[in-house]
C-alpha positions in Angstrom: -25.6 -2.0 -11.8 -24.3 -5.5 -10.5 -21.8 -5.2 -7.2 -19.5 -7.3 -5.0 -18.9 -6.9 -1.3 -16.0 -8.1 -0.6 -15.4 -8.1 3.3 -13.4 -10.6 6.5 -16.2 -12.5 8.2 -13.9 -11.6 10.7 -14.3 -8.0 10.9 -14.5 -5.8 13.5 -18.6 -4.6 14.6 -17.7 -1.2 12.8 -17.4 -3.4 9.9 -20.0 -5.3 10.1 -21.5 -2.3 10.5 -20.8 -0.6 7.6 -21.4 -3.7 5.7 -25.0 -3.8 6.5 -25.9 -0.7 5.7 -24.1 -0.5 2.5 -26.2 -4.6 1.9 -29.6 -2.1 3.1 -28.7 0.8 1.5 -28.8 -1.0 -2.2 -31.3 -3.8 -1.9 -34.2 -3.1 -4.1 -31.7 -0.9 -6.9 -28.5 -3.1 -6.8 -27.1 -6.4 -7.4 -25.2 -6.7 -4.8 -23.2 -9.6 -3.7 -21.4 -10.3 -0.6 -18.3 -12.2 -0.8 -16.4 -13.6 2.9 -13.3 -14.5 2.4 -11.8 -17.1 3.8 -7.9 -17.4 3.8 -4.9 -15.2 2.4 -5.6 -14.1 -0.8 -8.7 -15.2 -1.1 -10.1 -11.0 -1.7 -7.9 -11.4 -5.2 -9.3 -14.4 -5.8 -12.5 -13.2 -5.7 -12.0 -10.3 -7.3 -10.8 -11.9 -10.5 -14.1 -13.3 -11.0 -16.0 -10.6 -10.4 -13.5 -9.1 -13.5 -14.9 -12.4 -15.3 -18.6 -12.2 -15.0 -18.6 -8.4 -15.6 -19.5 -6.6 -12.6 -19.6 -3.5 -12.3 -18.2 -2.5 -9.2 -16.2 -4.0 -6.4 -16.6 -3.0 -2.7 -13.6 -3.9 -0.8 -14.2 -3.9 3.2 -11.6 -4.4 5.1 -7.5 -2.9 5.4 -4.5 -2.3 3.3 -4.3 -6.0 2.4 -7.5 -7.1 1.6 -7.7 -4.0 -0.8 -4.6 -4.4 -2.1 -5.7 -8.5 -2.8 -8.8 -6.6 -4.2 -7.2 -4.4 -6.7 -4.3 -7.5 -7.6 -7.3 -9.8 -8.5 -9.1 -6.8 -10.8 -6.3 -6.1 -12.3 -4.7 -9.6 -13.5 -5.1 -9.2 -16.8 -3.8 -6.1 -16.7 -6.2 -1.9 -16.8 -8.5 -2.0 -18.5 -12.0 0.0 -19.1 -14.0 -2.9 -18.6 -13.1 -3.7 -15.5 -15.3 -3.1 -12.8 -14.2 0.3 -10.4 -13.4 -0.4 -7.0 -14.9 1.3 -4.1 -13.1 1.3 -0.9 -14.9 1.1 2.9 -11.4 1.3 5.1 -11.1 -1.1 8.4 -7.6 -1.6 9.1 -4.9 -0.7 11.3 -3.5 2.0 9.2 -6.4 2.0 6.0 -3.7 4.2 4.3 -5.0 4.2 0.2 -8.3 5.2 2.2 -7.2 8.6 3.6 -4.4 9.4 0.4 -7.5 8.9 -1.8 -9.6 11.4 1.1 -12.1 9.3 2.2 -13.2 9.3 5.9 -10.7 7.2 8.0 -13.7 4.8 10.0 -15.8 2.5 7.7 -19.3 4.2 8.3 -18.7 7.8 7.1 -16.6 6.0 4.1 -19.6 4.0 3.8 -21.6 7.7 3.3 -19.6 8.3 1.2 -19.2 5.7 -1.2 -22.9 5.3 -1.6 -23.1 9.3 -2.7 -20.7 8.4 -5.4 -22.1 5.2 -6.5 -25.8 7.1 -6.9 -23.8 9.7 -8.6 -21.6 8.0 -11.2 -18.4 9.2 -9.7 -15.0 7.9 -10.5 -11.4 8.7 -10.6 -8.9 7.1 -12.3 -5.3 7.0 -10.2 -2.2 5.1 -11.4 -0.5 2.6 -9.4 3.0 0.8 -8.7 3.8 -2.9 -9.2 6.9 -4.7 -8.4 8.3 -7.8 -9.7 11.1 -9.4 -9.2 12.3 -13.2 -10.8 10.2 -15.9 -10.5 7.2 -14.4 -9.5 4.4 -12.6 -11.1 4.4 -8.6 -11.6 1.9 -7.7 -8.5 0.4 -4.6 -7.9 0.9 -2.2 -4.8 -1.6 1.3 -4.3 0.6 3.5 -2.2 3.8 2.3 -0.7 7.2 -0.3 -1.2 9.8 -0.9 1.1 13.3 -2.8 1.1 15.4 -3.1 3.6 14.9 -1.8 7.3 11.3 -0.9 6.9 10.1 -4.1 5.4 12.5 -6.2 8.2 10.0 -4.7 10.4 6.8 -5.5 8.8 8.9 -9.0 8.7 8.8 -9.0 12.9 5.4 -7.3 12.9 3.8 -9.6 11.4 5.3 -12.5 13.3 4.3 -11.0 16.9 1.1 -10.6 15.1 1.6 -14.4 14.6 1.7 -15.3 18.4 -1.1 -13.4 18.9 -0.2 -9.8 19.8 -2.6 -6.8 18.4 -1.5 -4.9 15.1 -2.0 -1.4 16.2 0.8 1.6 15.8 2.2 0.7 18.9 3.5 -2.3 18.5 5.0 -1.0 15.1 6.9 1.6 17.2 8.2 -1.1 19.4 9.1 -3.3 16.8 11.1 -0.9 14.7 13.0 0.8 18.1 14.0 -3.0 18.8 14.8 -4.1 14.9 16.8 -0.5 14.2 19.2 -0.9 17.4 19.4 -4.7 17.7 18.0 -6.5 14.3 18.5 -5.0 11.7 22.6 -4.3 10.1 23.4 -0.6 10.0 27.4 -1.2 9.1 27.0 -2.6 5.5 25.1 -0.9 3.4 23.4 -3.8 0.9 21.7 -1.6 -1.8 22.0 -0.1 -5.4 19.3 1.8 -7.4 19.2 1.8 -10.7 17.5 3.8 -13.3 17.4 3.2 -16.9 20.0 5.3 -19.0 21.7 6.9 -15.5 24.1 5.7 -13.6 23.6 3.1 -10.6 23.0 4.8 -6.9 25.1 2.7 -4.6 25.6 2.2 -0.3 22.0 2.4 0.1 20.9 0.5 3.3 17.1 1.2 2.4 14.4 2.1 0.2 11.2 3.6 0.2 9.4 3.7 -3.1 6.3 6.0 -2.7 2.7 6.4 -5.1 1.2 8.8 -3.0 2.1 10.9 0.1 2.1 10.3 2.8 3.6 7.2 2.8 2.6 6.0 5.7 0.9 6.7 9.0 2.4 6.5 12.7 -1.6 6.6 14.3 -3.0 9.7 13.4 0.4 11.1 12.5 1.3 11.0 8.4 5.0 8.9 7.7 6.1 11.2 4.5 9.6 10.8 2.8 8.5 11.5 -0.5 5.9 14.6 0.3 5.6 15.3 -4.2 4.1 11.2 -4.7 1.1 11.8 -6.7 -1.8 9.4 -7.6 -1.2 11.2 -11.0 2.8 11.4 -11.2 5.5 8.0 -11.9 6.9 6.9 -8.2 8.7 8.2 -6.1 12.1 6.7 -4.6 13.7 7.7 -1.4 16.5 6.1 0.2 19.3 5.7 3.2 23.4 5.7 3.1 23.3 6.3 6.7 22.0 4.5 9.3 23.9 5.9 12.2 21.5 7.5 15.0 22.0 11.3 14.1 21.3 10.6 10.1 18.4 8.4 11.2 16.5 10.3 13.5 17.3 14.0 11.8 15.8 12.0 8.8 12.4 10.9 10.9 11.8 13.9 12.5 11.6 15.6 8.8 9.1 12.6 7.8 7.3 13.6 10.7 6.9 17.8 10.0 4.5 19.2 7.6 6.3 20.3 4.1 6.2 20.6 0.7 9.6 19.8 -0.1 11.8 16.6 -0.1 13.8 15.1 3.5 17.3 17.2 2.9 20.8 15.6 4.1 24.0 14.6 3.1 22.5 10.5 3.7 20.0 10.9 2.0 18.8 10.5 -1.9 15.4 11.4 -3.6 13.9 10.5 -6.8 10.6 11.9 -8.1 8.1 11.2 -11.0 9.9 8.1 -11.9 8.8 5.3 -14.5 10.9 2.8 -13.3 13.2 1.9 -10.9 15.1 -1.5 -9.6 16.4 -1.8 -6.3 19.2 -4.8 -6.8 20.9 -6.0 -3.3 24.8 -8.0 -2.7 22.4 -10.2 -0.6 19.2 -11.2 -0.2 16.8 -8.4 1.3 13.1 -7.8 2.4 10.6 -6.5 0.7 7.2 -5.9 1.5 4.5 -3.9 -0.7 1.7 -2.2 1.3 2.8 -3.3 4.2 2.6 -6.7 3.7 6.0 -9.2 4.0 6.6 -10.8 0.5 10.2 -12.2 1.6 14.3 -11.9 0.6 15.1 -11.0 -2.8 18.4 -10.6 -4.2 16.4 -7.5 -7.1 12.9 -6.1 -7.6 11.7 -3.7 -10.0 9.0 -1.2 -9.3 6.8 0.2 -12.3 4.6 3.0 -13.0 1.2 2.6 -14.3 -0.8 5.3 -15.3 -4.4 5.6 -14.7 -4.0 1.9 -13.9 -8.0 1.7 -11.9 -11.4 3.6 -11.7 -11.6 4.4 -7.9 -15.7 5.3 -6.5 -14.5 8.1 -4.6 
């Protein structure tokens, strides 16, 4: 069995240990190639190379950004049963995709689980989402996308990271609070949600698109606007028609409260198991995929892709 391990050479000591455990464990019975990333987008290039060269497994060691790049490399030509399966070893700050799959939230524990699954030949096919906008190729996302406020927060966090700050949960919380009160437009909703064959839904300030539940984590606490979202179903959408403090706090409280039903409220929009939705804006609006800021757009179409990729789990 041929496998490629895609890893960041700047990994933490814990993730380097996980990488070394995996390499040692399969020495002799697995043809494992270690490929280290050198720049943004490099994991996509490496995974695409693995797909073209017919590898059996690609292992992504990193955070959600590394996993997203790897997925987009594997699926560069679209889903196929002949593609390598994907194994995930989480070592980022959130690791939402890995945790949604049920993997331990540490690279050592996840390595043990992946080793067991590889030896037993266990796989699980999961659905993914895609996002497309004019002038850019369709891009896959594994767990979430966002248009509006949350993407603005991701953008601000990335700027702070470039300035040398560590991207831990407290940075996201501080940035979100500061941006809510002084950075975002809470008076003029820019977004309209469109579904094929249905009337448009306008007057939205933000839209969260979920491929699974939870949407993300605040440290150990799940943030869950769409608890019915599932890898085996279409996309779920959560939107807000008001960013007044009371309405926002009410929605956030429900997101942080364990429950099985969508958020309730007269300013809330919920959609479940959608095959395709388009978010259109009357001005350029920030958007993100899997926590990666991708600029400002006037229209983004999100599509569900059932059984898009095989996961070693």
